[in-house]
N, C-alpha and C positions, 0 to 999 in steps of 0.2 A: 196307483196303489198296488202293492205286491199281493199276489195270490199264491197260496201254498196248497197243494193238493197231494195228500198222502194216500197210499194204497198198499196192498199186499198183506194186510192182516188176515186173520182167520182163526179157526179152531185147530189146535194141534196137541198131540199127546206129549206128556213130559219126555224130554230127550229129543224131541223133534226140532225142526228148523223152519224158519221163515225168512223171507227177504222183503223188507219194506222199501218203498220208493217214495220220493217226494219231489215233485216238479214245481219249480218256482217261476213265476211270470209276472210281468208288470213293467211299465215304462219307467225309465230312470233307475231301475234296479240292476245293479251290476253284480250278478251272482258270483262271478269269478273272484271278486275281491272280498267277499263276505264270508266270515267264519260261520259255519252252519252247525246246528246241533239237533240231536234227537232227544225229545223229552217224552216222559210218560206220566200218566196220572191214573192211579188205581183208585177204586171206589173208597171214599172216605179219607183219601190221602191227598197231600199237596202234589202239584206237578213237580217233577224232578228232571234234571238234565242227566241223561245216561251216557251220551257220547257226543263228542264234538270234533270238528275237523276245520283247520284253518285254510286260508287261501293257498298256502304252500303245502297242504296235506299233512300237517302235523296233527296227530290225533290224541285225544284224551278220553278216558272212560271212568265211569263210576266203579267203585270197588265191587259192587254187586254184579256187574256184568263183565268185568275184565276177564279176558281169556275166552269168553263165549260170544261176545258181540264184536262185529267189525264195521266201522263206518267208512264210507268211501264217497267219492263225488266224481261226476262227469260234467265238467264245465261247458262242454260243447252241447250238452242237453239240459243245462240248468237243473240238474238232478242230483240229489244226495240219497244214498242208500244206507240201509242198516241190515247187515246179515246177522241173523240171530241163530245160534246153534245151542245145543244142549239146554233147551228151554225148560224152565221150571214153573210150577204153578204160581210162584210169587212174581213171575214176569207178566202175569195177566194185568192188562191195563189198556187204556187208549194211548196210542203213540202219536206224537206230533213232531213235525220239524219246525224249526224257526232259527232266527239269528242266534248264534251261540252265546252272545253277550247279553243275556237277560231276556231273550225272546221279545225283541222290540218291534217285530213285524206283526201284521194281522194274523191271528191264529186261523189255521184251517180246521176242517172238520175232524181231522185225526183218523186213525184206523185202529179198529179194535183187535187186540191180540188176546186170545183166551187159551190158556194152557191147562188142559184137563184130560183125565183119562175117562 
């Protein structure tokens, strides 16, 4: 079974930055060939995909984060990152990583990001 462990969240002021990390582990899971994504879920809202990266490092972003967030991956460490700049209060949510094609892996605990002054 695949385990996903997210970290790096916290409380930040508007305009600030955070870098999230997600480490994947588990037998039979080949991280390097899996398109990965970062999702977020704000209170009272559905979980949404905000960024994804393919095995060949092609990236896509939701319009709401385009130009502010950058997704990257390190296949040697089974890790996917999300650099978040120019954070806004509406970015406040629990952030999760998962398979980019519908989140088919077991969900981790996520990491809370709160943007507030």
